[in-house]
C-alpha positions in Angstrom: 176.1 -62.3 -41.3 179.1 -63.9 -39.4 179.7 -63.2 -35.9 183.1 -62.9 -34.8 183.9 -63.0 -30.9 187.0 -60.9 -30.8 188.2 -58.0 -28.6 189.8 -55.9 -31.4 188.7 -56.6 -34.9 191.2 -55.9 -37.8 189.4 -54.1 -40.7 191.4 -54.5 -43.6 188.6 -55.3 -46.0 185.5 -55.3 -44.0 183.8 -53.5 -41.4 182.5 -54.5 -37.9 179.2 -53.5 -36.3 178.7 -53.6 -32.8 175.0 -53.1 -31.6 174.8 -51.9 -28.1 174.5 -54.6 -25.6 175.7 -57.4 -28.1 178.7 -59.6 -27.2 180.4 -59.9 -30.3 181.3 -57.8 -33.5 179.4 -58.7 -36.6 181.1 -58.4 -39.8 179.3 -56.1 -42.3 179.6 -55.0 -45.7 178.4 -52.0 -47.8 175.5 -52.7 -49.9 177.8 -52.0 -53.1 180.5 -53.9 -51.5 182.8 -50.9 -51.7 181.7 -48.0 -49.4 179.0 -47.4 -47.2 176.2 -44.7 -47.8 175.4 -41.7 -45.8 172.1 -43.8 -45.2 173.7 -46.7 -44.4 176.0 -45.1 -41.8 172.7 -43.6 -40.0 171.0 -47.1 -40.1 173.9 -48.5 -38.1 173.9 -45.9 -35.3 170.2 -44.9 -35.3 168.4 -44.8 -32.2 164.7 -44.4 -32.6 164.5 -41.3 -34.8 167.9 -39.9 -33.8 170.5 -40.7 -36.7 173.3 -38.1 -36.3 176.4 -39.7 -37.5 179.9 -38.8 -36.1 183.1 -40.3 -38.0 186.1 -40.5 -35.6 189.4 -41.1 -37.0 191.4 -43.7 -34.8 195.4 -43.5 -34.3 195.8 -46.6 -36.8 194.0 -45.3 -39.6 190.6 -46.8 -39.1 187.2 -45.0 -38.5 184.6 -45.4 -35.7 181.2 -44.3 -36.7 178.7 -43.4 -33.8 175.9 -41.4 -33.1 176.7 -37.9 -32.5 173.8 -37.1 -30.0 174.5 -40.7 -28.0 175.6 -39.1 -24.8 173.2 -36.2 -24.9 170.1 -38.6 -25.3 171.3 -41.1 -22.7 172.4 -43.9 -24.8 173.8 -47.0 -22.7 177.4 -47.5 -22.9 178.9 -50.0 -25.7 181.1 -51.8 -23.7 183.2 -53.6 -26.4 183.3 -50.5 -28.5 184.8 -48.8 -25.3 187.3 -51.5 -24.8 188.4 -51.0 -28.4 188.6 -47.2 -27.7 190.7 -47.8 -25.0 193.1 -50.0 -26.6 193.8 -47.8 -29.6 194.0 -44.7 -27.2 196.6 -46.2 -24.5 196.2 -43.9 -21.3 200.1 -43.5 -21.4 200.0 -42.2 -24.9 196.8 -40.1 -24.8 196.1 -39.2 -21.2 193.2 -36.8 -21.7 191.4 -39.0 -24.4 191.2 -42.5 -22.5 188.5 -42.0 -20.4 186.1 -41.6 -23.2 182.9 -43.9 -23.2 181.2 -45.2 -26.4 177.7 -45.1 -26.2 175.1 -46.7 -28.6 175.9 -48.7 -31.7 179.4 -48.4 -33.3 180.7 -49.2 -36.8 184.4 -50.1 -37.2 185.7 -49.9 -40.8 188.7 -48.9 -43.0 188.8 -45.3 -44.1 188.5 -46.4 -47.7 185.0 -47.6 -46.7 183.4 -44.3 -46.4 183.5 -41.6 -49.2 
């Protein structure tokens, strides 16, 4: 896997995974090179036995996949994913959505990579 140190990855043809606490987004691809299976999504956002998947549509058409129960089970804040969230939801346009914190692992991908 290639590691890219970027603040805001562009996901035209690939996806990026941010493990909580890491310093860079990692470029990842589905096993079939086309779209992620539900099991693959679970593996990206898992924490111990907790594998609940939440898929969030971003205003730019990309998707962020996170652990649905992350805040309830006390996962730590994912700083890079939170920075990206605040970048795509600027406070002047989305005043009610900008204070969101992303916790746990996050996957960022184009919408055509999830069926």
